C-alpha positions, 0 to 999 in steps of 0.5 A: 500500500502507498502509505503503509506505516505512515501517520496522518493528521487531518483537520476538518475531516468529519464530512465532505472532502475531509471525510473522503480524504481520511477514508482514502488515506486509511485505505492506502495504509495510513493511520489517520487522526481524524479531527473535526470541530464536531467530535461526533462527526470525527468519531463516525469517520474513525468508526467507518475506517475501523469497520473497513479494517483501517486504523484511525483515532478521532478527536474534536478540535477547534483549529482556531485554538492555537494551543489545542491545535499545536498540542494535538499535532505534537501529541500525535507525533509523540504517541506514534513516534512519527508524523508523515502527513498533515492535511490541514483542511478546515475552512469557512466560506463567507460570501459578499462584496467589500461593502457586505463583509464586516471586519469580523467576517474577514477576521473569521475567514482569515483565522480559519482559512489562513492562520489555522493552516499556518499554525498547523504547518508550523507544528508539523514542520517542527517534527517533520524537519528533524526526520527529513521527511513529510508531506504538508497538504493545505486546502485552498480552492480554485478560488485561489487561482481565479476571482469569484464574483462577490466573494472577497473574504473567501478569494482573498484568503484562498489566494493568501494560503497558496502564497503561504504554501509556496513560501513554505515549499521553497524554504523547506524543500532542502529539508525533505518536507514537501508542501502543496495546496489542494484546490478543488472547484465545485464539489457537492458538499454542504460547504457550498452554502455560501455560493448557494446563498449568493447565487439565489438558491440550489437551482441557480447553483445547479444551473451554474455548474451545468452551464459554466464548468466545461465538464458540466458536472460537480466533482465528487469528494472521492475524486478529490480524495485520490489527489490527497493520497497522491500528494501524501504519497511518494507518487508526488515525491518531486512535487512541492509548492504546487497548487493542484487544481481539480475543477473540471476546467472552471478556472480556465 
């Protein structure tokens, strides 16, 4: 298996893409630490992994709490003696133009979509760098490589996180730690609530997907999960600092 004996720490893994990624990493042999703001959702994913014969642990985790996030990552390393993979996935989507988004909304977006990834990557790097190995995956979005209308907070933070990933990559490539950004487009999960509200309802969003995305369909969490496995594994051993876009050519 691609990830046999490796240990992966995931945030925002209780549903959607995070859940699919956790299942795929475990299916490929990794021991997966599943974290989510909702401990019940994290536990359900860990149970699903165990039922399929994989290895997983679950915990509730608020990634905006620096000490809790850092502590969970370091504790994972200390208990297992290694940390091979970090998928920092938790995020928030707040719609609106400059005049619609409050400073509190922008602060919330920055805290989850940029700062929490910084804190997680910093904690992971502290244990990966001494070993000279590791893969850090940070979820951005195809909104980080294009500009969505009336999504100033979301687009700003998603562009910022790609810049951060590239900076980490170039600074730590010589130490054997890779850092890449995952950039999904429209995947049919509850995370699209912001876009759905902005577009005027589910029917309008469905129409956008059918008419605007060249492949004329949603992506699936499972399709994105295959790319998470790729970025986590040695299959991408010469890839770092890359923004991997999976969006049916929407951003082209």
